[in-house]
N, C-alpha and C positions, 0 to 999 in steps of 0.2 A: 504494500500500500504506500509506504513512504518513498520507495523507489519510483513508483508511478508519479507521485507528487513532484519529486525532484525532476524527473524527465519532462513532465508537462510544463514546469516552470521554465526549464531550459528551452523547450520548444516555443514558449511564449515570449522568448527573448528577454527574460529576467536574468541579469548577469549574476549567477551564483556559482560558487566553486565547490569542489568536493570537500574542501576544508570546512566551509560553512555548513554543508550538509552533515558532515560528521560531528560538528559542534552541536547541531540540533539533536542528532541521535544520542550523543553523550548526555545531553540534558534530559532526554526522555528516559534513558537507561538509569539515570540517578534520581528519577521521579521528582524533578523540581516543580512539577505542577501536578494537580490532581487529574483524574480521568474525566476531563471536561473539555468539550469541543471549543468553547469560547477561550479558555485558558490556552489551549493548544494553538489557536489562531494567533493570539498575541505573542506567544513564545516563538512560533515559527516565523512570524512577520519580523520580529526583532532580530532573529538570527540570520534570516536569509535576505532581507531587503535592506540595501545600503543607500538607496537613492529614492527620494520621495516620488520621483517621476514614475517609478515602477509599482507603486502601491495599487493602482487600478488593475494592472496585469495580474498582480499577486491575488487580489480579491477574486478576480474572475476564475483563475485556476483553482483557488481554494474552494470556491463554491461548487465548481464542476467536480472536483475530486472527492470532496468530503460531504457535500450536500446534494449531489445529483442534479444540480442546476445545469441548464444549457450554457454553453460558452457565449452564444450570441446575446447581446444586450436586449434584443427585442422579443425574447422568448416570453410569452405572456402566460403560458400554462405549463403545468408539470403534473406528472402522475403522483397521486398520493399513496404512499407506501402503507397499504392496509395492514400487513403483518407487523410493521413497526408500531403502528398505533395499537394493535392488539397487545403487543408486548409491554406497553406502558400502562395498561389498565390497572395493574396491581399497584403501581406507584402513584397514580394521579386520581383515581376514582374510588369513592367510598363504596361499601357493599350495597348501600341503598341506591346509589346512582347506577351501579352495574345492573342491579335488578330492574331498574327503570328502563335501561337500554334494552335489556332482554325482552321486557314486556312490550316494547315498541317495535320489536322485530330483530334486535341484535345488530352486531357489527355489519353483517352482510347487507341488511336493509339500510343501515346508515350510509354506507359507502355507495350503494346502488342509487339511493335517492340523491346523494350529493352529485354524482355523475350526471344523473338525469336533469337536475336543475341547472347545472353548469351549461348543459346543451340547450335547454329551453330558454333560460333567461338572457335577454339581449340588452337590458338597460339597468341603471343603478336603482336600487330599492332601499328604502329606509323605513324601519318599523315593520310590524307584522310578525307572522309566525311561520311563513313558508319560504319566501324567496331569500336568496343570498344577499344580504345587505347590512345595514348598520342599525343599531339601537332596537332590535327586535328580540323575539324569543325563538327564532328559527335556530336549528342546530348548526347553521353555517353562517359565517359572516364575521362582523366586527362590532365592538362596543355594545353588545347585547348580552343576553343571558340564556343559557340552556345547559343543563348538566352534561349532555352528550355532545357538546359543540366542537366544531373544528373552526379555528379562527383563520380568516382569510382577509388579507389586505389591511391589517392593523399593526401599528408599530409595537404596541405592548398591550397586555391584557388588563381588563378592568376588574374581573372577578377571580382571576387565577384558575379558571376551570377549563380553558381550552387545552386540548391534548397536544396540539402541535402548531407552532407558528409557521404558516405556509405562505410567506409573503413574496411578492415579486420584488427582487432586488434590482435597483437601477444604479448604474455606475457613471461617474463623471470623470473624464480624464483630467489629471492634474496639469496645470498650466506652468510651463517653465519660464513664463514671463512675469509671474507674480512677484511682489516685493518679498524681500528676504526676512527671515527671522534669525535670531542669534545662532541657532544650531546650524542652519543652512549656510550662514556666512562662514562659520568655522570650517565647515566641510570644504567650501570653495577656497578659503585662504590657505588650506593645507597644500594646495598645488604649488604654492610659492615657498619651496623649501630647498635648502642646501645644507646637507648634513656634513658635519666635521667633528673630529674629536680634538678638543683643546682643553687646556687647564690642567688641574691636578688629577692624577690617576685616582679614581674613586670607585671603580667597579671591576669585578673579576673578569679577566680575559680567559675564558675557559679553554679555548683552542690553544692560546699561547702557553697556558699552564701545562696542558697535556704535552705539547711539543717539547718544552724545556725540561719537564720532568723526565720524559722518555730519553732525551738527549743526555741529561746529567746523571741519571740514575738515582735521583732523590727528588722528593717533593719540592718543587720550585714554583711558588705562587706568583703569577704575573698579573699586575693590575693595569688598567688603561683609563684614560679620561672618558667621561660620559659623552655620548654623541648628542650634539646640540644643533639646532637650526641656526645657522650663522647669517641668514638673510637680515639685512639692516633696512629699516623702513622709516621714512619721514611721511607723516600724514598732516595735511593742511585742511582744516574744516572751515567751511563758510558758515557763519553764525549770524542770526538775527534777520529781520525783514522777511522776505519770502521763504527763507529756510525754516521759519517757525513751524510750517506745516509738515516738515520732514524730521522733526526732532527725534521722534521715536526710532525710526529706522537708522538714523545717524548714531544714536546711543547704542543700538544693537551692533552696528558695525564697529564702533569704538571698543565696546566690551569684548567682541570676538577677536579683534586685532591685538588687544593687550594680552589676551590669553595665548594666542598663537605665536607671537613674535617677542623673543626675549630682548632684541635690540630694536626698540621702537621709540621714536620721539614724535610729539604732536604739537601743532600750533593752530591758532585760530586767526581768521581774517574775516572781513566783511565785504561781500560781493567780489572783490578782486584783491590779489596780493599787491601791496604797495611797499613803501620803504620801511614799514614796521609791521610786526606780527605780535601776538601775545599768547600766554598760556593760561591765564586766569581771567575769565570774562568779568568777574566782579571788580577786578582791579586793572582793567584794560587801559584806562586813561592814565594810570600812574606807573604801571609796570609793563612797558612795551619793549620788545627786542628788535634791534635793527635787522632788517632782512639781510643786509650784507654780512652781518655776523653769523647768521644761520648758514649762509652759503659758504663761508670760510671755515666754519667749525665742523661741518659734516661733509666728509669726502664724497667724491663722485660715485663711489660704489653703493651708495644708499639708493633704495627704490623709493620714488616719490609718488604719493597718491594725493590728489586733490579731490575733495568731496564737496560738491556744491551744485546748485541748480543753474549756475551760469546765467542767471536772469538779472539784468541791470540795464541802465541806460548805456547805449553805445559810447557816449561821451566819457564814461568812466574808464573805458579801455583805450580811447583814441586821443584824448586831449588832456593836457595838464590842468589841474583844478577841477577835473570832472567828478571827483569823489563826492559823495553826498555827506560825508562826515568830517572831512578836513581838506585843506589845500594840499594837493599832491603836486610836487614839482615835476614829476614825470608821469606819463599815462600808464595805466595798468598793464597794457600790452607789453610795454618795455620791460617791466618786472617779470612778467610771465616768460618772456623770451630769455631773460637772464637765467631763470630757474631751469628752463628746458635745455639751455646750453650747458649748464653745469652738470645736470643729471640726465644722462641719456635714457635711463629707464624711468619713464614718467607716464602716468595715466591720469585721467579725470573721470570720476564716477559721478554720474548725474542721477538724482532721484526722480527727476521728471521723466515721464514715459518718452521713449525715443521718437514716437510719431509726432510729438509737439516741437521737436528741436528746430525744424526748418522754419517755424513761424516766429522764432525769437532771434533777432539780429545779433544780440550779444553772444548767444551760443555759437553761432557760425563764426563770429570773430575769434572767439577763444579756440575753436577747432582749427582755424587757419594758423594761429600762433603756435600751438603745441603739436599740431598734426591732426588731420581729420580722423585718422584711424586710432586715435588715442583716447577718445571719449567713449565711455560705455554706460549703459543704463544700469541702475541698481536693481537688477533682477538676478535670478539664479543663473540663467544663461549669460547675462551680461557680466557678472562678476567672474564667472568661469573664464570667459574670454579675456577679461582684464588680467587675471592672474597668469594666463598663458602669455600675454604680451609682456608682462614684467619678467617672466622666466626666460625670455629669449637671451 
């Protein structure tokens, strides 16, 4: 059964490896869950699905393998397993209810009548005691009451008497253009990694220990430095004004980046980078840092990420004195050009949907300065492309 599950997931293009399958089998062998289909669903989904875009495929295969549903999303009907319902009578029905079912004709009559009414009924029905509908006393339907009922088309029971939830499940494909959450951001940022071992030796080198012990004839423990991500990142966040609508997603990006990158520095700016940036928005008028100092302090091997909607007056980019907050001696485009000249690995992440960029002149001006292929939308796919660009 589990091998069939694994095979059908692979056939559905869900990227799972033998290692993940064996991990699931180990969890089942150690009985980390009870014998419950719902618990197994969440366990197997956690073990086998590593990308949210594959959740829909997983649900379809799971429903087909373990619940007997059709793979096609437009399957509107399914055969009701009579023998399965029979087996559950001892668990779900009282002796009085079983006797009432027998007096009405038994399970055969119940299933036969359900099949007949499914064929006869052509429209929605509410109330009553015969048709399949809602709020009635018919044995079939939803939101009603009958001790021998089969619940159809209802999310959950009202009286806890239905023997089996037999609902049509509908699936909606996940969109890889949706905005990110902290977990998704972390997964995307992990593409930007460069591992190296530096610093004090702090972990056991098992292979080195075996080799030196075999060579010397006595136990010779070898230690090595911990492997770390050596990528260094500078992040510049646009703050205030039109960016107030994007505070939540920027906070998520900031939180994820601080977790993933050991060598990371951040600065704030408003609309465009000028001659000064800051690190504390509450003291930004008193504690500013010259942008020249930032360019001289951090070498060119840093990866630079701008985060902002790039939405402003074009004068802020093209004319001295165009800034809305102070008198800038040089236009913003000049400072963006300096930053892009110093740091060859530079990108701009824009929380505004990409379809709106061409309607904003300042967005196009910034893309002309830093490179049109260096601005990316703040989506799962966009951040994935951005990290690939920085990894070149």
